[in-house]
Backbone bond lengths (Angstrom), bond angles and torsions (degrees), N, CA, C in turn:
res aa  C-N    CA-C-N  psi(-1)  N-CA   C-N-CA  omega(-1)  CA-C   N-CA-C  phi
1 M - - - 1.441 - - 1.523 107.47 -
2 I 1.303 115.61 140.70 1.453 122.49 175.09 1.515 106.19 -121.44
3 L 1.339 117.66 124.67 1.451 120.03 -176.19 1.518 111.31 -155.65
4 D 1.332 114.78 166.81 1.465 120.68 173.99 1.518 110.51 -129.67
5 S 1.317 116.22 22.15 1.460 121.99 -178.36 1.518 110.07 -105.70
6 A 1.309 115.92 131.30 1.460 120.24 -179.49 1.521 111.90 -77.87
7 S 1.317 117.77 -18.96 1.461 119.87 -171.14 1.522 114.59 -79.02
8 F 1.307 119.47 -13.25 1.458 120.64 -173.28 1.531 113.24 -111.70
9 I 1.312 118.63 -4.87 1.462 119.28 -171.55 1.523 113.41 -66.02
10 A 1.318 118.90 -34.42 1.470 120.02 179.31 1.530 110.44 -71.91
11 E 1.314 117.56 -45.08 1.457 120.77 -179.32 1.518 111.51 -60.41
12 Y 1.322 116.90 -36.79 1.465 120.69 -177.78 1.528 111.94 -66.96
13 Q 1.304 118.02 -22.06 1.465 120.99 -178.89 1.523 112.10 -60.81
14 F 1.333 117.95 -23.58 1.457 121.73 -179.64 1.528 112.16 -69.36
15 T 1.328 118.36 -12.83 1.463 120.88 176.16 1.528 111.32 -82.37
16 H 1.328 116.86 -18.07 1.472 123.33 -177.95 1.528 111.69 60.74
17 K 1.311 115.70 32.61 1.461 121.51 178.22 1.515 108.98 -116.71
18 P 1.331 116.90 158.17 1.473 119.81 -179.12 1.523 112.15 -67.83
19 L 1.312 114.45 156.35 1.450 122.16 -178.69 1.524 108.08 -129.79
20 I 1.311 116.23 133.16 1.467 121.48 172.28 1.517 106.69 -108.04
21 Y 1.318 115.44 115.79 1.459 121.03 178.65 1.518 108.36 -95.86
22 L 1.331 117.18 123.00 1.453 122.32 179.77 1.519 110.02 -91.26
23 L 1.302 116.16 118.78 1.463 120.56 175.78 1.513 109.26 -69.96
24 N 1.328 116.34 138.07 1.454 120.31 176.45 1.519 109.27 -124.90
25 D 1.317 116.32 -179.94 1.463 120.64 -176.13 1.519 113.37 -70.82
26 G 1.319 117.11 -29.05 1.459 120.44 -177.48 1.516 111.46 -74.02
27 A 1.306 115.67 143.61 1.459 120.01 177.14 1.528 108.78 -73.96
28 T 1.306 116.05 131.91 1.451 121.42 178.94 1.519 108.32 -119.87
29 N 1.304 115.16 126.74 1.459 119.97 177.34 1.514 108.42 -100.71
30 F 1.307 115.97 132.74 1.449 121.28 -179.46 1.518 110.22 -113.31
31 T 1.316 114.61 150.10 1.454 119.70 171.33 1.524 107.86 -71.95
32 E 1.318 115.86 175.01 1.464 119.67 176.69 1.531 110.21 -59.53
33 L 1.327 116.87 -40.86 1.461 120.96 177.32 1.525 110.49 -61.42
34 G 1.321 116.87 -46.05 1.464 121.18 178.90 1.511 112.18 -58.77
35 E 1.314 116.99 -42.29 1.472 121.10 178.78 1.526 110.53 -62.92
36 K 1.321 116.79 -42.11 1.465 119.83 179.80 1.521 111.10 -64.75
37 I 1.316 116.86 -38.92 1.463 120.46 178.01 1.519 110.50 -67.37
38 L 1.326 117.08 -42.14 1.470 119.35 178.31 1.520 111.75 -61.86
39 N 1.316 116.95 -31.77 1.463 120.35 178.83 1.521 112.79 -66.25
40 V 1.327 117.80 -18.23 1.464 121.24 178.32 1.533 110.57 -116.95
41 S 1.325 115.86 22.31 1.462 122.84 176.61 1.522 108.35 -117.64
42 Y 1.313 115.23 167.45 1.464 121.21 178.03 1.519 107.69 -95.22
43 I 1.305 117.27 127.72 1.461 122.23 -176.40 1.521 108.38 -114.65
44 V 1.330 115.28 127.11 1.462 121.36 -176.43 1.530 108.64 -133.91
45 D 1.311 116.37 143.91 1.458 121.46 175.01 1.528 108.30 -63.00
46 G 1.319 116.93 120.58 1.454 122.05 -177.11 1.515 114.85 -65.18
47 K 1.319 118.08 -12.45 1.465 121.50 178.82 1.527 112.59 -99.62
48 N 1.330 116.79 -6.83 1.455 120.68 -176.81 1.526 109.21 -99.04
49 F 1.332 115.72 92.22 1.459 120.75 -175.11 1.520 112.72 -64.91
50 D 1.326 117.22 -31.23 1.469 119.30 177.23 1.523 111.00 -65.78
51 D 1.324 116.63 -43.21 1.467 119.74 178.18 1.529 111.83 -66.88
52 I 1.325 116.53 -36.88 1.466 120.19 177.35 1.532 109.46 -63.92
53 A 1.323 116.71 -47.26 1.466 120.97 179.36 1.526 110.87 -61.34
54 F 1.335 116.99 -41.87 1.459 120.90 178.64 1.532 110.92 -62.62
55 A 1.321 116.65 -43.29 1.466 120.52 179.76 1.524 110.70 -64.07
56 I 1.322 117.45 -43.21 1.464 120.90 178.31 1.525 110.13 -60.49
57 Q 1.318 115.99 -47.23 1.470 120.12 -179.43 1.522 111.03 -61.86
58 T 1.315 116.38 -48.75 1.461 121.16 -175.12 1.525 112.53 -67.94
59 I 1.324 116.46 -49.11 1.461 120.85 -171.90 1.527 112.21 -82.26
60 F 1.322 117.24 -51.65 1.458 120.23 -172.72 1.532 113.54 -87.05
61 I 1.317 116.93 -44.12 1.461 119.31 -175.75 1.530 111.19 -81.54
62 D 1.342 116.05 -48.95 1.464 119.33 -179.54 1.531 112.47 -80.11
63 G 1.318 117.41 -15.82 1.463 121.35 178.13 1.514 114.57 73.64
64 N 1.330 116.96 24.29 1.462 121.01 179.15 1.535 108.28 -89.56
65 D 1.315 116.08 100.19 1.470 122.13 -174.36 1.530 109.62 -125.63
66 P 1.332 118.10 74.47 1.469 120.04 -177.22 1.531 114.60 -66.61
67 L 1.322 118.63 -13.99 1.465 120.91 179.53 1.530 113.00 -91.58
68 K 1.318 117.33 1.64 1.470 121.53 -174.21 1.529 112.27 -57.15
69 I 1.304 118.32 -48.65 1.465 121.27 -176.86 1.521 110.85 -65.93
70 E 1.327 117.79 -43.41 1.467 121.01 178.32 1.521 111.21 -65.43
71 R 1.337 116.23 -38.08 1.473 120.40 178.13 1.534 110.05 -63.06
72 Q 1.332 117.12 -40.64 1.461 120.69 178.74 1.529 110.72 -65.10
73 K 1.328 117.04 -38.00 1.469 120.44 178.16 1.531 110.72 -61.96
74 I 1.324 116.87 -44.79 1.467 120.80 178.63 1.528 109.81 -63.65
75 F 1.325 116.94 -42.85 1.462 120.10 177.90 1.521 110.57 -58.72
76 D 1.333 116.39 -49.78 1.467 119.63 -178.28 1.522 112.07 -62.93
77 E 1.312 116.23 -36.99 1.467 120.70 -178.36 1.526 112.48 -71.39
78 L 1.331 117.09 -40.33 1.463 120.14 -168.53 1.530 116.04 -115.00
79 L 1.320 118.42 -22.77 1.465 119.71 -170.83 1.521 115.29 -124.65
80 N 1.301 118.24 -7.83 1.452 120.65 -172.97 1.534 110.81 -81.43
81 Y 1.327 115.76 81.77 1.465 121.66 -178.05 1.525 111.66 -59.28
82 R 1.307 116.52 -41.53 1.461 120.09 -178.18 1.525 110.50 -60.85
83 Q 1.310 116.91 -41.95 1.461 120.83 179.58 1.530 111.01 -68.92
84 H 1.321 117.72 -40.97 1.463 121.78 -175.98 1.525 113.77 -78.55
85 H 1.332 116.59 -34.54 1.462 120.28 -172.80 1.534 113.77 -119.18
86 G 1.325 116.94 -5.99 1.460 119.94 -177.08 1.513 113.30 74.88
87 L 1.340 116.94 9.08 1.462 122.89 -178.63 1.519 109.80 -140.28
88 T 1.328 116.31 157.85 1.459 119.01 170.41 1.526 108.76 -68.67
89 A 1.316 117.60 165.75 1.467 120.96 -179.80 1.525 111.17 -59.25
90 S 1.322 117.32 -43.00 1.469 119.47 -178.56 1.529 111.39 -65.17
91 R 1.321 117.92 -40.79 1.472 121.17 177.94 1.527 111.02 -67.27
92 F 1.337 116.15 -37.64 1.462 120.05 178.63 1.529 110.47 -63.59
93 I 1.325 116.74 -43.92 1.472 121.37 178.46 1.527 109.72 -62.93
94 Y 1.326 116.68 -46.96 1.465 121.00 178.83 1.523 110.84 -58.00
95 K 1.316 117.11 -48.48 1.467 121.73 -179.72 1.530 111.06 -60.33
96 T 1.317 116.99 -41.99 1.462 121.11 179.50 1.522 110.55 -62.21
97 I 1.319 117.26 -43.09 1.469 120.76 179.12 1.522 110.13 -63.58
98 I 1.311 117.07 -46.81 1.467 120.84 179.89 1.529 110.40 -60.98
99 D 1.324 116.97 -45.76 1.461 120.77 179.63 1.528 111.00 -60.13
100 E 1.318 117.26 -41.69 1.465 120.92 179.43 1.524 111.06 -66.97
101 L 1.316 116.97 -41.51 1.458 120.26 178.84 1.529 111.49 -65.33
102 E 1.308 116.62 -40.44 1.465 120.14 179.43 1.530 112.33 -68.06
103 A 1.316 116.62 -23.32 1.478 120.81 -179.58 1.524 111.69 -82.73
104 L 1.330 117.33 -11.53 1.475 119.35 179.45 1.518 110.26 -67.21
105 P 1.337 116.44 148.17 1.482 119.40 179.12 1.522 112.13 -68.57
């Protein structure tokens, strides 16, 4: 995925594929999670078409993804709901809602 949006970087981690984040002129503030994900993503100047083309060729076409193992570690540490809770995120949310409703008087 190639993007310049801060709002989708965590969700995209569930694909286990590399991400190229394009820097733009606007200041973007990231949460701690966002910063950790960016540290294991490829960051390219969004105005430098040669660098973008090089990153696409190297990472996606040639399959050279040296951040893959570190990206998986961050995913397992921070986003792997199934590993942490024994359920997918949607099942965990559903279970939490049901448990809360059943606890009501």
